VEXDREN-2710 file (C-alpha; in Angstrom, 1 decimal):
% VEXDREN-2710
k/r/px/py/pz
1/MET/-35.3/103.4/56.7
2/SER/-34.5/104.0/53.1
3/ALA/-31.3/105.0/51.3
4/THR/-33.0/108.2/50.3
5/ASN/-34.3/109.2/53.4
6/ILE/-30.5/108.6/55.1
7/VAL/-28.8/110.4/52.1
8/ILE/-31.7/113.5/52.8
9/ARG/-30.9/113.4/56.3
10/LYS/-27.4/113.6/55.8
11/ARG/-27.5/116.5/53.5
12/VAL/-29.8/118.6/56.0
13/THR/-27.3/117.8/58.8
14/LYS/-24.2/119.1/56.4
15/LEU/-26.5/122.1/55.4
16/PHE/-27.2/122.7/59.2
17/LEU/-23.6/122.5/60.3
18/ILE/-22.4/125.0/57.4
19/ILE/-25.3/127.3/58.8
20/GLY/-23.9/127.0/62.1
21/LEU/-20.7/127.5/61.3
22/ILE/-21.7/130.5/59.2
23/LEU/-23.3/131.9/62.2
24/ILE/-20.8/131.2/64.2
25/LEU/-18.1/133.2/62.2
26/LEU/-20.9/136.4/62.1
27/ILE/-21.1/136.3/66.0
28/GLY/-17.5/136.0/65.9
29/ARG/-17.1/139.1/63.3
30/LEU/-19.7/140.7/65.4
31/ALA/-18.0/140.3/68.7
32/TRP/-14.7/141.4/67.2
33/ILE/-16.4/144.9/65.7
34/GLN/-18.0/145.1/69.1
35/PHE/-15.7/144.3/71.8
36/VAL/-12.3/144.5/70.0
37/ARG/-12.9/147.3/68.0
38/GLY/-15.8/149.1/69.2
39/ASN/-14.2/152.1/70.6
40/GLU/-12.2/152.6/67.4
41/LEU/-14.9/152.4/65.2
42/ARG/-17.0/154.7/67.3
43/ASP/-14.6/157.3/67.2
44/LEU/-13.9/157.2/63.6
45/ALA/-17.6/157.3/63.2
46/GLN/-17.8/160.7/65.4
47/LYS/-14.8/162.0/63.4
48/ASN/-16.8/161.5/60.2
49/ARG/-19.7/163.3/61.5
50/MET/-18.4/166.0/63.4
51/ASP/-16.3/168.9/62.5
52/ASP/-13.6/170.0/65.1
53/ILE/-12.1/173.2/64.5
54/PRO/-9.5/174.9/66.5
55/VAL/-9.7/178.5/67.9
56/PRO/-5.9/180.2/68.0
57/ALA/-5.7/181.7/71.8
58/ASP/-4.3/185.5/71.9
59/ARG/-0.5/185.7/72.0
60/GLY/1.0/187.5/75.1
61/THR/2.1/190.6/75.1
62/ILE/5.7/191.2/75.4
63/TYR/6.8/194.6/77.2
64/ASP/9.7/196.4/78.2
65/ARG/11.0/196.6/81.9
66/ASN/8.9/199.3/82.4
67/GLY/5.7/198.0/80.7
68/LYS/5.7/199.5/77.5
69/GLU/4.3/197.1/74.5
70/LEU/7.0/196.1/72.3
71/VAL/5.0/193.2/70.6
72/VAL/1.1/192.9/70.7
73/SER/-1.5/190.4/69.1
74/ILE/-4.4/192.0/66.6
75/SER/-7.2/190.8/65.1
76/SER/-6.8/189.8/61.1
77/ASP/-9.2/188.1/58.8
78/SER/-8.7/184.5/57.2
79/VAL/-10.5/183.1/54.3
80/PHE/-12.1/179.7/54.7
81/ALA/-14.0/177.6/52.7
82/ILE/-16.6/174.4/53.4
83/PRO/-16.0/172.3/50.0
84/PRO/-19.5/170.4/50.2
85/GLU/-21.2/174.0/50.5
86/VAL/-19.1/175.5/47.4
87/LYS/-19.8/172.4/45.5
88/LYS/-23.8/173.4/45.6
89/GLY/-22.9/176.5/44.1
90/ASP/-20.5/177.4/41.0
91/PRO/-17.3/176.3/42.3
92/GLU/-15.6/177.8/39.0
93/LYS/-17.1/181.5/38.9
94/THR/-15.9/181.4/43.1
95/ALA/-12.4/180.1/42.6
96/ALA/-12.1/182.9/39.5
97/GLU/-13.3/185.6/42.2
98/LEU/-11.1/184.2/45.0
99/ALA/-8.0/184.0/43.1
100/ARG/-8.8/187.4/41.7
101/ILE/-9.1/189.4/44.9
102/LEU/-6.5/187.7/46.9
103/ASP/-3.7/187.2/44.2
104/LEU/-3.9/183.6/43.9
105/ASN/-3.6/180.9/41.2
106/TYR/-7.1/179.6/39.9
107/GLU/-5.8/176.2/39.9
108/ASP/-4.8/176.2/43.4
109/VAL/-8.2/177.7/44.4
110/TYR/-10.3/175.4/42.5
111/LYS/-8.6/172.4/43.9
112/ARG/-8.8/173.4/47.4
113/ILE/-12.3/174.6/47.5
114/THR/-13.2/171.3/46.0
115/LYS/-11.5/169.2/48.1
116/ASN/-12.8/166.0/49.8
117/SER/-13.3/167.6/53.2
118/ASN/-15.5/170.0/55.5
119/PHE/-12.9/173.1/55.9
120/GLU/-10.1/174.5/54.0
121/TYR/-8.4/177.3/54.4
122/ILE/-7.9/179.6/51.4
123/LYS/-5.5/182.3/52.7
124/ARG/-5.0/183.5/56.5
125/LYS/-4.4/187.0/57.6
126/VAL/-5.3/188.8/54.2
127/ASP/-5.5/192.7/54.0
128/PRO/-9.2/194.1/55.7
129/GLU/-10.5/195.5/52.5
130/LYS/-9.7/192.3/50.7
131/SER/-11.7/190.4/53.5
132/ARG/-14.6/193.3/53.1
133/GLU/-14.6/192.6/49.3
134/ILE/-14.8/188.9/49.9
135/LYS/-17.7/189.3/52.2
136/LYS/-19.6/191.4/49.5
137/LEU/-19.8/188.8/47.1
138/ALA/-21.8/186.5/49.5
139/LEU/-20.0/183.4/47.6
140/PRO/-21.5/180.1/48.9
141/GLY/-19.4/178.2/51.0
142/ILE/-16.8/181.2/51.3
143/ASP/-16.7/182.6/55.2
144/ILE/-14.4/184.8/56.8
145/VAL/-13.0/184.2/60.5
146/GLU/-11.0/186.3/62.9
147/GLU/-7.4/185.2/63.6
148/LYS/-4.6/186.6/65.6
149/GLN/-1.5/187.6/64.2
150/ARG/1.7/189.7/65.7
151/SER/2.2/193.5/65.6
152/TYR/5.9/194.6/66.0
153/ARG/4.6/197.9/66.5
154/LYS/8.6/199.9/66.2
155/GLY/9.5/198.2/63.4
156/LYS/13.0/196.8/63.3
157/PHE/13.7/197.6/67.1
158/ALA/15.2/195.1/69.1
159/SER/14.5/192.3/66.2
160/HIS/17.2/190.0/67.5
161/VAL/16.1/189.9/70.6
162/LEU/12.1/189.7/70.3
163/GLY/12.2/187.3/67.2
164/PHE/9.4/186.2/65.0
165/VAL/6.3/183.9/64.8
166/GLY/5.0/181.8/61.7
167/ILE/1.8/182.0/59.9
168/ASP/0.6/179.4/62.6
169/ASN/1.6/182.3/65.3
170/ILE/4.3/179.9/66.3
171/GLY/7.4/181.4/67.2
172/LEU/10.3/180.6/65.2
173/GLU/13.3/182.5/66.5
174/GLY/14.2/185.0/69.3
175/LEU/11.7/185.3/72.6
176/GLU/9.0/184.3/70.8
177/LYS/10.8/181.0/70.0
178/LYS/12.3/180.6/73.3
179/LEU/9.2/181.5/75.1
180/ASP/6.6/179.8/72.7
181/ARG/4.8/177.9/75.4
182/ASP/4.4/180.8/77.9
183/LEU/3.2/183.3/75.2
184/ALA/1.0/180.9/73.1
185/GLY/-1.7/180.3/75.4
186/ILE/-4.1/177.1/74.6
187/PRO/-6.1/177.0/71.5
188/GLY/-9.9/176.3/71.8
189/ARG/-12.3/174.1/69.8
190/ILE/-15.6/174.5/67.9
191/ILE/-17.3/170.9/67.2
192/THR/-19.8/170.6/65.1
193/GLU/-22.2/167.9/63.7
194/LYS/-22.9/167.6/60.5
195/ASP/-24.5/164.8/58.0
196/ALA/-22.7/162.9/55.2
197/THR/-22.7/165.8/53.1
198/GLY/-21.4/168.2/55.3
199/ARG/-24.7/170.1/55.9
200/ALA/-25.9/170.8/59.6
201/ILE/-27.8/168.4/61.5
202/PRO/-30.9/170.3/63.5
203/GLN/-30.6/169.4/66.9
204/ALA/-27.0/168.7/66.4
205/LEU/-24.3/168.8/69.1
206/HIS/-22.5/172.0/68.9
207/THR/-19.5/172.7/71.6
208/TYR/-17.3/175.7/72.2
209/LYS/-14.5/175.3/74.3
210/PRO/-13.0/179.0/74.7
211/PRO/-9.2/179.5/74.3
212/VAL/-7.1/180.6/77.3
213/PRO/-4.7/183.2/76.3
214/GLY/-0.9/183.2/76.5
215/ASN/0.9/184.9/79.5
216/ASP/2.3/188.4/79.2
217/VAL/6.1/188.5/79.4
218/TYR/8.3/191.7/81.0
219/LEU/11.5/192.3/79.9
220/THR/14.9/193.8/81.5
221/ILE/15.2/195.7/78.3
222/ASP/14.7/199.5/78.8
223/GLU/12.7/200.8/75.5
224/THR/14.6/204.6/75.9
225/ILE/18.4/202.6/76.4
226/GLN/17.6/200.4/73.7
227/TYR/16.5/203.5/71.4
228/PHE/20.0/205.1/72.3
229/VAL/21.9/201.7/71.1
230/GLU/19.7/201.6/67.9
231/ARG/20.6/205.0/67.2
232/GLU/24.2/204.7/67.4
233/LEU/24.2/201.5/65.5
234/GLU/22.9/203.5/62.6
235/ASN/25.6/205.9/63.0
236/VAL/28.0/203.4/63.1
237/ILE/26.6/201.9/59.9
238/ALA/26.6/205.5/58.0
239/GLN/29.8/206.3/58.9
240/TYR/31.8/203.0/58.2
241/GLN/29.8/200.4/56.2
242/PRO/30.9/197.7/58.8
243/LYS/29.7/193.7/57.3
244/GLY/28.3/193.8/61.1
245/ALA/28.2/195.7/64.3
246/THR/26.8/194.7/67.6
247/VAL/26.0/196.5/71.3
248/ILE/25.4/195.2/74.3
249/VAL/24.4/197.1/77.5
250/MET/24.1/195.1/80.8
251/GLU/23.7/195.8/84.9
252/PRO/26.5/194.5/86.3
253/LYS/24.8/193.5/89.4
254/THR/22.3/192.0/88.2
255/GLY/23.0/190.5/84.8
256/GLY/19.9/192.3/83.7
257/ILE/20.3/193.0/79.5
258/LEU/18.9/196.8/79.1
259/ALA/19.7/197.0/75.5
260/MET/20.8/194.4/72.8
261/ALA/21.0/195.0/69.0
262/SER/23.0/193.8/65.9
263/ARG/23.0/195.3/62.4
264/PRO/22.2/194.6/59.7
265/ASP/18.8/193.7/61.2
266/PHE/15.1/192.9/60.1
267/ASP/11.7/193.7/60.4
268/PRO/10.0/190.6/62.3
269/GLY/6.5/191.3/60.8
270/ALA/7.8/190.9/57.4
271/TYR/11.2/188.3/58.3
272/ASN/10.7/186.4/54.9
273/ASP/11.6/189.4/53.0
274/TYR/14.9/189.6/54.6
275/PRO/18.2/187.4/54.0
276/ALA/19.0/184.7/57.0
277/GLU/22.2/186.7/57.7
278/SER/20.0/189.8/58.5
279/ARG/18.4/187.1/61.0
280/ARG/21.6/186.4/63.1
281/ASN/21.5/187.8/66.6
282/LEU/25.3/188.6/66.4
283/ALA/25.8/189.4/69.9
284/ILE/25.4/185.8/71.2
285/GLN/26.0/184.0/67.8
286/LEU/29.6/185.8/66.2
287/ASN/32.6/183.6/67.5
288/TYR/35.5/186.0/67.2
289/GLU/38.7/186.1/68.5
290/PRO/38.4/189.3/71.3
291/GLY/42.2/190.8/70.6
292/SER/43.4/193.1/73.3
293/THR/39.8/193.1/75.3
294/PHE/40.6/189.7/76.7
295/LYS/43.8/191.2/78.0
296/VAL/41.6/191.8/81.0
297/VAL/41.2/188.4/81.5
298/THR/44.9/188.1/81.6
299/ALA/45.3/190.7/83.9
300/ALA/42.6/189.3/86.0
301/ALA/44.1/186.0/86.4
302/ALA/47.6/187.5/87.1
303/LEU/46.6/189.8/89.8
304/ASP/44.3/187.4/91.6
305/GLU/47.0/184.5/91.5
306/GLY/49.4/187.1/93.0
307/VAL/51.9/186.5/89.8
308/VAL/51.6/190.5/89.3
309/THR/51.0/193.7/91.7
310/PRO/50.0/197.0/89.9
311/GLU/54.0/198.0/90.6
312/SER/55.7/194.8/89.3
313/ARG/58.5/195.8/86.2
314/PHE/58.2/195.2/82.9
315/TYR/60.4/195.9/79.7
316/ASP/59.6/196.0/76.3
317/LYS/61.9/196.4/73.8
318/GLY/59.4/196.1/70.7
319/PHE/58.5/192.3/70.8
320/THR/59.3/189.3/72.1
321/VAL/60.2/185.6/71.3
322/VAL/58.3/182.4/72.3
323/GLY/59.7/179.2/70.9
324/ASP/60.3/179.9/67.2
325/HIS/58.0/182.8/67.1
326/LYS/58.2/186.1/67.5
327/ILE/54.9/188.6/68.7
328/LYS/55.7/192.6/68.1
329/CYS/54.0/195.0/70.5
330/TRP/51.6/196.9/68.4
331/ARG/53.8/200.0/68.5
332/PHE/57.3/197.9/67.0
333/PRO/59.6/199.0/66.3
334/ARG/59.4/201.6/68.6
335/THR/59.3/200.2/72.4
336/HIS/57.6/201.1/75.3
337/GLY/60.8/200.2/77.4
338/SER/60.5/200.1/81.1
339/GLN/57.3/200.2/82.3
340/SER/54.8/199.1/85.7
341/PHE/51.9/196.4/85.3
342/VAL/49.4/199.5/85.3
343/GLU/51.3/200.8/82.7
344/VAL/51.5/197.5/80.5
345/VAL/47.9/197.5/80.6
346/GLN/47.3/201.2/79.7
347/ASN/49.9/200.6/77.1
348/SER/48.3/197.0/76.2
349/CYS/51.9/196.1/75.5
350/ASN/51.6/192.7/73.8
351/PRO/55.2/191.2/75.3
352/GLY/54.1/192.3/78.6
353/PHE/51.1/190.5/78.8
354/VAL/52.7/187.5/76.8
355/GLU/55.2/187.0/79.9
356/ILE/52.2/187.7/82.4
357/GLY/50.6/184.7/80.5
358/LEU/53.4/182.3/80.8
359/ASP/54.0/183.1/84.3
360/LEU/50.5/182.1/84.8
361/GLY/50.9/178.7/83.4
362/LYS/48.3/176.0/81.7
363/GLU/47.0/175.2/84.7
364/ARG/46.2/178.5/86.3
365/PHE/45.4/180.2/83.3
366/TYR/42.4/177.7/82.3
367/LYS/41.1/177.9/85.6
368/TYR/40.2/181.4/85.0
369/ILE/39.5/181.1/81.4
370/ARG/36.7/178.4/82.3
371/ALA/35.4/180.7/85.3
372/PHE/34.8/183.8/83.0
373/GLY/32.6/181.2/81.5
374/PHE/34.2/181.2/77.9
375/GLY/33.9/177.7/76.0
376/GLU/30.2/177.3/77.4
377/LYS/27.0/179.0/76.9
378/THR/26.0/181.7/79.2
379/GLY/22.4/180.6/79.8
380/ILE/20.9/184.0/78.3
381/ASP/17.1/183.5/77.2
382/LEU/17.7/183.0/73.4
383/THR/18.1/180.2/71.5
384/GLY/21.0/179.8/68.8
385/GLU/23.9/181.0/71.4
386/ALA/26.9/179.9/70.5
387/VAL/29.8/178.7/72.5
388/GLY/33.1/180.0/71.3
389/ILE/36.3/177.9/70.4
390/VAL/38.7/176.8/73.4
391/ILE/41.8/174.8/72.9
392/PRO/41.2/171.9/75.0
393/GLU/43.9/172.2/77.8
394/LYS/45.4/169.0/77.1
395/ASP/46.5/169.9/73.6
396/ILE/47.6/173.6/74.5
397/LYS/50.9/174.6/73.4
398/LEU/53.5/177.4/75.1
399/ILE/52.8/179.5/72.1
400/ASN/49.2/179.1/72.5
401/ILE/49.4/180.4/76.1
402/ALA/51.6/183.1/74.7
403/THR/48.8/184.1/72.3
404/ILE/45.5/183.8/74.2
405/SER/47.2/186.0/76.4
406/ILE/46.8/188.6/73.9
407/GLY/43.3/187.6/72.8
408/GLN/44.5/185.4/69.8
409/ALA/43.8/181.6/69.4
410/ILE/40.8/181.5/71.5
411/SER/37.4/182.4/70.0
412/VAL/34.6/184.2/72.3
413/THR/31.1/185.1/71.6
414/PRO/30.2/189.0/72.4
415/ILE/27.6/188.1/75.1
416/GLN/30.8/185.9/77.1
417/LEU/33.1/188.6/76.9
418/LEU/30.5/191.7/78.1
419/SER/29.9/188.9/81.5
420/ALA/33.1/188.7/81.7
421/PHE/33.5/192.8/81.7
422/ALA/30.7/192.8/84.1
423/ALA/31.9/190.3/86.7
424/VAL/35.4/192.6/87.1
425/ALA/32.6/195.7/87.7
426/ASN/30.5/193.4/90.4
427/ASP/33.4/192.7/92.7
428/GLY/34.2/189.8/91.0
429/VAL/31.1/187.7/90.7
430/MET/29.4/186.8/87.5
431/MET/25.8/186.8/87.1
432/LYS/23.8/185.5/84.8
433/PRO/22.6/187.5/81.5
434/GLN/18.9/188.1/82.1
435/LEU/16.6/188.7/79.2
436/VAL/13.0/188.0/81.4
437/LYS/11.9/190.0/84.2
438/GLU/8.7/188.2/84.8
439/ILE/6.0/186.3/83.6
440/ARG/2.3/187.4/84.4
441/ASP/-1.1/186.2/83.2
442/LYS/-3.8/188.3/81.8
443/LYS/-5.0/188.9/85.4
444/GLY/-2.0/190.6/85.9
445/ASN/-0.7/187.8/88.4
446/ILE/2.8/186.7/88.5
447/VAL/3.2/183.6/87.1
448/LYS/6.9/183.4/87.1
449/GLU/9.3/185.8/88.6
450/ILE/13.1/185.6/87.1
451/LYS/15.3/186.9/89.7
452/PRO/19.2/187.7/89.6
453/GLU/21.0/184.7/89.4
454/PRO/25.4/184.6/90.5
455/VAL/26.9/181.9/88.7
456/ARG/30.3/181.9/90.6
457/GLN/32.7/184.2/92.4
458/ILE/35.6/184.6/89.9
459/VAL/38.2/186.8/91.2
460/SER/38.3/188.3/95.0
461/LYS/36.8/191.4/95.6
462/THR/40.0/193.3/96.1
463/THR/41.6/191.9/92.9
464/ALA/38.3/193.4/91.0
465/ARG/38.5/196.5/92.4
466/GLN/42.4/197.1/91.5
467/LEU/41.8/195.9/88.4
468/SER/38.9/198.4/88.0
469/GLY/41.0/200.8/88.9
470/ILE/43.9/200.1/86.6
471/LEU/41.1/200.2/83.6
472/GLU/40.2/203.5/84.5
473/GLY/43.6/204.4/83.9
474/VAL/43.3/203.1/80.1
475/VAL/40.2/205.3/79.4
476/SER/41.5/208.7/81.5
477/GLN/45.2/208.3/80.1
478/GLY/45.7/205.0/77.9
479/THR/44.4/204.0/74.7
480/GLY/40.7/203.9/75.6
481/ILE/41.0/207.8/76.0
482/ARG/38.3/208.7/73.4
483/ALA/36.0/206.8/76.1
484/TYR/36.9/209.4/78.5
485/LEU/33.5/211.1/80.0
486/GLU/33.7/214.3/82.2
487/GLY/32.4/214.0/85.3
488/TYR/32.0/210.1/85.1
489/ARG/34.6/207.6/85.9
490/VAL/35.0/205.3/83.4
491/ALA/36.8/201.9/83.0
492/GLY/37.2/200.6/79.7
493/LYS/39.4/198.5/77.5
494/THR/39.9/198.7/73.6
495/GLY/40.4/195.7/71.2
496/THR/41.2/195.9/67.4
497/ALA/41.4/191.9/66.5
498/GLN/42.9/191.0/62.8
499/LYS/40.0/187.9/61.2
500/ALA/41.6/185.0/61.1
501/GLY/41.3/183.3/57.6
502/LYS/42.7/180.5/55.6
503/GLY/46.3/179.6/56.5
504/GLY/46.2/182.8/59.0
505/TYR/44.9/186.4/59.0
506/THR/43.2/188.3/56.6
507/GLN/45.1/191.7/55.6
508/GLY/42.7/194.4/56.1
509/LYS/40.1/192.8/58.0
510/TYR/39.9/194.0/61.5
511/ILE/37.1/193.7/64.3
512/ALA/36.9/197.1/66.4
513/SER/35.8/196.7/70.0
514/PHE/35.5/198.6/73.0
515/ALA/34.1/197.0/76.5
516/GLY/33.7/198.7/79.8
517/PHE/32.1/200.0/82.6
518/ALA/30.7/203.2/84.6
519/PRO/30.6/204.8/86.9
520/ALA/34.0/202.7/88.0
521/ASP/33.4/202.8/91.5
522/ASP/29.9/202.2/91.5
523/PRO/29.0/200.7/88.2
524/ARG/25.6/201.0/87.0
525/VAL/25.8/199.7/83.3
526/ALA/28.3/197.4/81.1
527/ILE/28.8/198.0/77.4
528/LEU/30.3/196.3/74.3
529/VAL/30.5/198.0/71.2
530/LEU/31.8/195.7/68.5
531/ILE/32.1/196.7/65.0
532/ASP/32.8/194.4/62.4
533/GLU/35.1/194.9/59.1
534/PRO/34.4/198.8/59.4
535/GLN/35.6/200.5/56.1
536/GLY/37.3/204.1/55.3
537/GLY/40.8/203.5/56.7
538/THR/40.3/203.6/60.3
539/TYR/39.7/200.3/62.0
540/TYR/41.2/200.7/65.8
541/GLY/39.0/199.7/68.4
542/GLY/40.3/202.9/70.3
543/ALA/39.1/205.3/67.6
544/ILE/35.7/203.9/65.8
545/ALA/34.4/202.1/69.3
546/ALA/35.5/204.0/72.1
547/PRO/33.5/207.0/71.0
548/VAL/30.4/204.8/70.5
549/PHE/30.7/203.9/73.8
550/LYS/30.8/207.1/75.2
551/ASN/27.9/208.7/73.4
552/LEU/25.6/205.4/75.3
553/ALA/27.3/206.2/78.5
554/LYS/26.7/209.3/78.8
555/ASP/22.9/209.5/77.6
556/ILE/22.3/206.1/79.6
557/LEU/23.7/207.3/82.6
558/ARG/22.0/211.0/82.5
559/TYR/18.6/208.8/81.9
560/LEU/19.5/206.6/84.5
561/GLY/19.8/209.7/87.1
562/VAL/23.3/209.1/87.7
563/THR/24.8/212.7/88.7
564/PRO/27.8/213.6/87.3
565/GLN/30.8/214.3/89.9
566/LEU/33.6/216.4/88.7
567/SER/37.2/214.8/89.7
568/GLU/39.5/217.1/91.5
569/GLU/41.8/217.2/88.2
570/GLU/38.4/218.1/86.3
571/ILE/37.5/220.5/88.7
572/LYS/41.5/222.2/88.5
573/LYS/41.0/222.2/85.0
574/ARG/37.7/224.2/85.0
575/SER/38.9/226.3/87.8
576/LYS/41.5/227.4/85.7
577/ASN/39.4/229.3/83.3
578/THR/37.0/231.5/84.7
579/GLU/35.5/231.9/81.0
580/ILE/34.8/229.1/79.0
581/LEU/36.4/229.3/75.3
582/VAL/33.2/229.2/72.9
583/PRO/34.0/226.5/70.3
584/ASP/33.5/227.5/66.6
585/VAL/30.5/225.2/65.4
586/VAL/30.0/226.9/61.5
587/ASN/30.0/224.6/59.2
588/THR/28.7/221.3/61.6
589/SER/24.9/220.3/61.7
590/PHE/22.7/221.7/64.2
591/GLU/23.1/218.5/66.0
592/ASP/26.6/218.2/66.2
593/ALA/26.5/221.6/67.3
594/LEU/24.3/221.4/69.9
595/ARG/26.3/218.8/71.8
596/ILE/29.4/220.4/71.5
597/LEU/28.3/223.6/73.0
598/GLN/26.3/221.3/75.7
599/GLU/29.5/219.5/76.2
600/SER/31.5/223.0/76.7
601/ALA/28.2/224.2/79.5
602/LEU/27.1/226.5/77.2
603/GLU/23.9/227.3/76.2
604/THR/22.2/227.6/72.5
605/LYS/19.7/229.9/71.1
606/VAL/18.9/228.8/67.4
607/GLU/17.7/231.1/64.7
608/GLY/16.7/230.2/61.7
609/GLU/15.7/226.8/59.7
610/GLY/17.8/224.0/58.6
611/THR/19.9/221.7/59.7
612/TRP/23.3/223.2/59.0
613/VAL/25.2/226.1/61.3
614/ILE/26.0/228.7/58.9
615/SER/26.9/231.4/61.2
616/GLN/27.3/231.6/65.3
617/GLN/27.4/234.8/67.7
618/PRO/29.8/235.2/69.6
619/LYS/32.7/233.7/66.8
620/GLY/34.8/230.7/68.0
621/GLY/37.5/231.5/70.0
622/ALA/35.4/234.3/72.3
623/ARG/35.2/233.6/76.0
624/LEU/32.0/233.5/77.7
625/PRO/31.2/232.5/81.4
626/ALA/29.5/229.2/81.8
627/GLY/26.2/228.8/80.9
628/ALA/25.8/231.7/78.7
629/LYS/24.1/231.1/75.6
630/VAL/25.7/230.7/72.1
631/VAL/23.0/231.7/69.0
632/VAL/23.5/229.8/66.2
633/TYR/22.0/230.7/62.8
634/LEU/20.6/227.8/60.3
635/GLY/20.3/227.3/57.0
636/PRO/20.8/224.6/54.3
637/PRO/24.3/222.6/53.9
638/GLY/26.6/224.4/51.8
639/LYS/26.2/221.4/49.1
640/GLY/26.3/222.8/46.0
641/VAL/27.8/226.0/46.7
642/PRO/29.0/227.5/43.4
643/ASP/32.6/228.3/42.9
644/GLY/33.5/231.6/43.8
645/GLN/31.6/231.9/46.8
646/GLU/33.5/232.3/50.2
647/VAL/32.7/229.4/52.8
648/THR/34.3/229.3/55.9
649/VAL/37.1/226.1/56.4
650/PRO/35.9/223.6/59.1
651/ASP/38.0/222.2/61.7
652/LEU/38.7/218.8/60.5
653/THR/40.7/217.7/63.6
654/ASP/40.2/214.0/64.6
655/LEU/37.8/213.4/61.6
656/THR/38.5/210.5/59.5
657/MET/39.0/210.7/55.9
658/ARG/35.7/209.9/54.9
659/GLU/34.3/212.2/57.5
660/ALA/36.4/215.3/56.4
661/GLY/35.6/214.5/52.8
662/GLN/31.7/214.4/53.7
663/LEU/32.3/217.5/55.3
664/LEU/33.8/219.8/52.9
665/GLY/31.8/217.7/50.1
666/ARG/28.7/219.8/51.8
667/LEU/30.4/223.0/51.9
668/GLY/31.4/222.7/48.3
669/LEU/35.4/222.3/49.1
670/GLN/37.6/219.6/48.1
671/LEU/39.8/217.4/50.2
672/ASN/43.4/216.7/49.4
673/PRO/44.4/214.1/52.0
674/VAL/47.9/213.1/52.5
675/GLY/48.6/209.7/54.9
676/THR/46.0/207.4/56.2
677/GLY/44.3/207.8/59.6
678/VAL/42.6/210.5/61.2
679/ALA/42.9/214.2/60.4
680/VAL/45.8/215.5/62.6
681/GLU/47.1/218.7/60.6
682/GLN/45.1/221.0/58.1
683/LYS/47.0/223.5/56.0
684/THR/44.4/226.1/55.8
685/LYS/43.4/226.9/59.4
686/PRO/39.9/226.5/60.5
687/GLY/37.8/229.7/60.4
688/THR/39.6/230.9/56.9
689/LYS/37.3/232.1/54.6
690/VAL/38.4/230.4/51.0
691/LYS/36.2/230.5/47.8
692/ALA/34.0/227.4/46.9
693/GLY/35.9/224.5/44.9
694/SER/39.1/225.2/46.9
695/ALA/41.1/222.1/47.9
696/ILE/42.1/221.7/51.5
697/THR/44.8/219.7/52.5
698/VAL/44.8/217.7/55.2
699/THR/47.2/215.4/56.7
700/PHE/46.4/212.0/58.2
701/SER/47.8/210.0/60.7
702/PRO/46.4/207.0/62.5
703/PRO/45.3/207.5/66.0
704/VAL/47.4/206.1/69.2
705/PRO/45.8/202.6/68.3
706/GLU/45.4/199.6/70.2
707/PRO/45.0/196.8/67.9
708/SER/45.6/193.0/68.9
709/PRO/49.1/191.8/68.0
END
């Protein structure tokens, strides 16, 4: 064999080895692609040729306890683009038309419709008129898809409870967020097969998976009672221009929330138009020092532990000293003198409660503070609930026990405080606050039923009923007299807490409140009224929060069918006069006149048109049998009455300076105030005829107050 052949054979062998190695590498690469990455690459290939378009599910409806719709889902149009189809036409013209109709930026629209994708939203949930205009233009690659959006049919009604959803129908606050899984449903899918340019492939794969609608939610909220609460809050805002206000109505026996509202509020359908502060649910998020309403906890603990009895005696010298601290009574320098425990509660006497708190001691007092749920969430069906602020027991000092016993040095939330009052009303058993009654599917089948949940027995039944009777006395003859409601036994407690600030308490800033329940012997409702920083000079809970409670309790109890039952004392008062003294309602609004006459057991006959009572027959001071009719003549308010024209001076008793000034102003009269507080005396007697433009001198004095120390 020649040397040349050997060289050739070596070269051929090397060539075959190289080719073999390449084949081995190719086979290995093929095996890697096929067996190792096969599934992954197959999914990518399928994804490239498949359009997977989600189909939103109908969000569940929210109803009140009686099946009245509060929130529903409605259809709306969303504009989308298929960029490959748009590029076949005139993208510039298409972008210009869309930007004009939808009030969008041209450059943003052009970038979106020419993206390297098969589907792009241009604008979602557009006005029907705009979607119809786009349809008429028949722009290539532009189409309309029907989506669902939330409709809050009653605007701001119960906005903090209901919450709202975002653009994608995902709950962001309130029950919409808390119950998002139940309400949202399961989205469907539309899967279509297309080529690389986005064109549909003949006889290609088309799959539609229908969405599963969300479940419907039934609340414990009663729409009618919620209306009562919203109405009263509007009146509070109009009268006192507070920083905030909140009202909660609860069923003591079940913990069911019948109504909950706060101010400021917002429209859930346009939540972005309101500041975050307006969306804050004060009922569960406000941390505040409760002041004298917290004395109910001190009293309950003392009675239950046997530290006091209703007959226990106390002596008030106007103040008490704890260590280096002097704690005054609200009445200082005047004193209450010798008084029983019942009178201590009725008078809301600070030194008396300090003595009781110190007698309880740290361990026993904190046992009840924790038992009443302070310092922890109540577990209500809402997000963002605060827990309050309670000094750790290991860090407590003697002065802290003293101040906590009168509602200072402790912060609570409105829902915590009302739950405590409701526990007293419910024979000492605390119930978990409940907003959701049941959840049903679209066929009406119950998916989940939420039953009332007892939390714990806090005080004995005997203690609870004993305390209820004492709180009833607070309303009938104590600081809560303005919550008194004839025919119903009302128990409650007022509170006026000075707001804490840097380095102490802020002068002139108060939280006025009233918490109570009715009827006291068989409670149907517990109500908390809280007014944060009321303006106008009057800030006592007994003066401005108690009347709100009274108005609510009266309407709610009548709505619930609770028949008023006059006590023996009330019957005696009525029996003394077989005839009723007709009140003078001239120069009052028709709404107020109607209320006043109804409360006097008189019927009303209306003559004329307007919103103001300009005359009545018979006149005020006459006597009529119960049920007789008083004719009221209506006309426009006396605002702008020419000077010199005679007008009748109204009765201004118990009105605040602001209210008296507004009333006189409507009659063309001027207010000459003396002092501050509520009207206790007027120089010109009610019913006197004076000339418009005259000044009416009115003496104002603080009402029987009940502030926190």
